[in-house]
N, C-alpha and C positions, 0 to 999 in steps of 0.2 A: 173800069178798074183802076184804083190808085196804085202808084208805085209804093214799095214798102222798104223802110230802112231799119237797120239795127243801130241802136244808139247806146246800148249798155250790154256788157257781158260779164259773166261771173263763173267761177269753177272752184272746185276743191281738189287737192291732190288725189289722184287715183291710188287706191291701196286697200288695206284691210282695216276698216273703221269700226272695230268692235265696240268702241266706247260711244258711238253715235247711232241714233236710229235713223230710219229712212226720212222721217220729217226733218230731223236735224241737218242732214247733209243737203237736203233740198233747200232748206232755209238759208243756209250759208251761201249757196250759189246764187239764189234769187236776190238775197239782200245785197250782194256784191254787184249784181247786174243793176239793180235799181239805184244803188249809190252812184255807180258810174254814170248812169243815165241822168241823174240829177232830178229824179221825179219820184213822187209817191203815188202818182196816179196810175191805177190799175183797173182796166175795164174787164179783163179776162185772163185767166190762168189756165194754160193747157200743159198737162204733165205727160211726158213720154215715159213709159214704164211697161215692162214685160212680166215680171215675176213677183210682184208684191202679193198677189193672191196665193200663188203656189208656194212661195218660200216663207212669207211673213204672216199669212192669214189676214192680210189687210187689202181690201178693195176699197172703193170709194176714195181713191188716193188724191184726186184733184182737190176735193173739198177738205180732206184731212190736212194737206199741205197749205191750202189757202187759209184755213183756220189758224194754223200754227204761225203763218206769216202775218196774221192780223188783218187779212183781207175779208171785207164784209160786202154782201150784195153784189158780187161779181160773178160772171159766168165761170164755171170750172168744169173740167173734164179730164179723165185719164184717157190717153190715146195709146192703143196697143196694136202693134203689127210686128211682133216678135223683136228681132234684134234691130229693126228699122223703126222702133217706136219713137225714138228721139227725133229723127227727121220727119216722121209722119206728124208728130206734134207741131213741129215748126211749120209744116205745110198748112195745118189747120189754122195756126196763128196767122200765117201770111194771108190766107183766104179771108179771115175775119177782118183784118185791117184793110186789105186791098178792096174788099166789097164795100167798106164804109160801115159795117156793122159795129165795129169798135175802133177807137182812136189809139189806144195803148193796149197791147197784149204782151204778157209775159209768158215765155215758153221755157220749160224746164225739163230736162231728161235726167232721170234718177234711177239708180238700181242699188240694192243691197243684197249681195250674193254670198257673203262669207259667214253668215250667222247660222248656216246649215251645213250638214255633212256633204261630202262630195257626192255621195249616192243621191241625196235629195235634190242637190243643185243640178246634177246631170239629168235627173228625171224632169225637173222643171224645164230645162232647156229644150228637152225632147218634145214638150208640148207644142213647139213651133213647127214640128213635122206633122205628117198625116198620121193621126192617132191609130187608125184601123189598119193601114197598109204598111206603115213604117215603124212607129214607136212600139206597137203591140208585139212586134217581132224581135224587139231588142236592139233595133238600130239606133245608135246615139248620133249626135251631130258630128262628133269626131269621125264616127264610122261612115256617115254619108259623104263627108268631105274626103275621106280616105279613098272611097270608091271612085269619086270624081278624079282625084289626083292620080290614082293608079291607071285609070283608063286614059287619061290625058298623057301620061308618060309613055304608055303603050302606043297610042295612036300617033303621037308626034316625036317618038324616039328621044325622049328627054332623059338625060342622066340623072342619077340619084341626087347629085349636088346641084342640079339645074336651078333649084328654087332658092338656094342659099343667099343669093344677093338680096332677096327681098328682106329676109330677117337681118342681115348685116346692115342694110341701109336703114331699116327701122330702128335698130338699137343705137346706131351711130347718131341718128337725128334725136332719139329720145334722151341721149346723154346730155343734151342742152335744154332739156324741158323740166323745169323744177316740179311740174305737176305730174310727171310720169311715174309709173310704178317702178319701172326698171330704167335706171339712169347710168348704164354701163355699156360700152360697145362690146360686141362679140367678134370672134375671128371665124374664119372658115373651119378651123380644127374644132371649135366649139360646136359649130353646126353639125359637122360630120360625126361627132362623137356623142351627140345628144340622144338620150333614151327615146325609143320608139313608143308612141301611144297607140296608134292603129296604122299598121304598115300601109303606105310609106311615110305617114305623118310622124314626125318626131316633136319633142317639146319645143324646139326652136321653129317649127312650122306653125305653132298654135299660140293664139292669144291667151292671156291668163283670166281666171275667175277673180273678181275684185268688186269694190264698192266705188261709187262716184256720183257726182251730180254736176251738171253745167246748165247755164241759163242765159237767156237773152231777152232784151226788151225791144219790141217792135213797134214802130209808129209809121204813120203815112209820111212818105218822103217830103210831101208838101208842107208838113208841119215840123220838120226837123229843126228849123230855126227857133221854134217855140221852146225847145229843150236843149239844143247844143249851143252853149254860150261859153265864153271865157276860155278856160284852159281844158275844155273837154277834148278828148283824143280824136273826135270826129265820127261821123256816121259812115256806115257801109251799106250800100244798097243790095237788095236781093233782086238780081236781074232775072232769075228764072227759078221756078219751083215746079217740079214734075214728078209724077209717080206712075209706076206700072206694075202689073202682076204677071206671074207665070203660074204654072201648076204647083201646088204645095208638094206633092210627091215627086221625087226625082225620076221615078220610072215612067211618069206620064209626060215628061218633057219631049218635045219634038227632037231636041238634041241636048243631052245632058252636059255637053262640053261647050255650050254657048249660053251665056246669060242674057236671054231674050228680053227680060224686063229691064236690064241695065241698058241694053241697046235702045229700047223704046223710050225709057225715061230720059236718057241723055240726048236722044234726037229731039224730043219735045223741048228740053231745056236749051239746046242749041238754037232752035227756031225761036223760042220765046225771047232769048236774050240777044239774038242777032250775032252770036259769036261762033266760031268753029273750034275744033280741037287745038288747032295751031295758035289760037288766041289765048288759051288758058295758061297762066303763069305756073300754076301748080295744081295737084290733084290729091285731095284727101280721100283715098279709097278705102274700102272695107276689107282690110287684111286680117280678118279673123283667123284665117288659114292662108298660107302662101299661095295655094292654088287659086284662091279667090282674087288675089292681086293680078295674076296672069290673065285670068278670065275677064276681069274688069277692064284691064287695058285693051284687050282685044275687042270687047263689046262696045267700048266708047270711042274706038277709032284710032287708037295709038299703036296698034300692032295688028298684023294679019293673023288668021286662025292658026293656032299652034305655035305662035312666035312671041307671045307675051313674055315668056320667061327670058328670052334673049335680052330684053330691056334691062332686066336685073343683072344678068351675066355680064353685060357690057357697061353697067353702071350709068345707063341713060336715065335712071330714076333718081339719081343723086341730087343734092342740092344745086349742082351746076350742070345737070344733065338735061336732055331734051324735054322731059316731063318729070319734074320733081314730084315724088309721092311720099306720103306718110312723113310730112316735114317736121312734125313735132313728136315723132315716134309711132304714129299709127296705133292700131289696136294691139299690135304685137308688143311694143315697148311702153307706150303710154298706158295701155291696158284697155279692157273691153267690158266695162260694166254695162251690160247689153242695152237696156233701155235708155241709158245716158250717152251711149257712144255717138249717136247721130248729132247730139248737141255739143259734145266735145269737138267733133269735127268742125262744126259751124264757129265755135269760139275760136279755135285755132286758125281757121280761115280768116276771121276778122282780125286776129292778131297779125297774121302775115300781111294783110292788106293795109293795115295801119303802120307797119314797120315796127311792130312791138315783139318780134319773135326772137330777139336777142341773137345768140350765136347760131340759131337755126333760121335766121332770116333769109328768104329768097330774094335775090337782087331784082329790083324793078318789079316787084309783084303788083299787078294791077287787077287781075281777074283770077279768082279761084273757084274751083269746082269741088264739091263734097258729095260723096255717094254713099248711102247707107243701105245695107242689104238685110232683109228679113228672111230667116229661114236659110235654106240652101240656094236661095235665089228666087223665092216666091213673091216677095214684095221688095222693090228697089226704088229708092227716092233719091232724086238728083237735084241739087241746088247749085246755082251759079251766082257768086257774089262779085261785086266790083267796087273798087275804092272810089 
């Protein structure tokens, strides 16, 4: 298997893009990635997306976007694994190049969520749960995460404000990201006075509904010199790509308070890359809800069971902390256009490793980890990148 590198990235600001269609926002991200890569060679396009069929009545998305981008006679596919669709698409692109099947693969995560009513969007998101045993009984994703968070607080005696540090850190970091949906820090008072959505989750515990697209150009590392010349910002290597699953339904888990798929995929990634948690400079985790931040830190080896929230309370997750997370705002501040989120994490990881993160730059960043969660923990994809 060949090593694989990222030689071009592109993204659009996360927000409510009512004036653009799904093909337009994908095009802008892809065009930016190809321009930075300095190539018009495309052997394959893999598109990560969750909701185009449910919300836009548009499937066959890979070919739709390839057609709009002017690609002909290339392999195209839409990759869907709920909220981890973006990272799953990257994994497919990585395998295509690593195997030698393709020399240049473009991966784009894209989602258009704001053209429908809240009721329809919520119903679309619920399709990532078990339709017969969860969604059919009215359980939403906010509800599922609220159940997890309530049980976690009970089992480990966590105070109501125990998760505030995750939101405060995300918004503090997002304030430096021109592509973030929310670019304003929040205070503890803001968190404590935020309206409840589903007890104990309040608005500041939850990522927003939004639109977005992010893309990357992948090539074999041995061929980087064919593309990266002159003033190019440089290539970033994919050191590991790993995926694992758990049960879709929360009630079928061996332990609903442990992200088994996060543990499994991160362990695979550590072995593949030859690094340990201590070697990671920063961690772009999937903070769709603050409870997921705590569980992710525990599953990947940064905290013991029931103690992940302490890292936020002690500010060990800040830019100068033991393990910086959500360095460009994460899902909470940058936004969570579900099928695109995994690729935003990758683009931001590349920016950090190149030293292009501006005021949000992590000092001496050399290895970054990105982890994208599908459903309530049913599919979890972990990538480790190195400068």
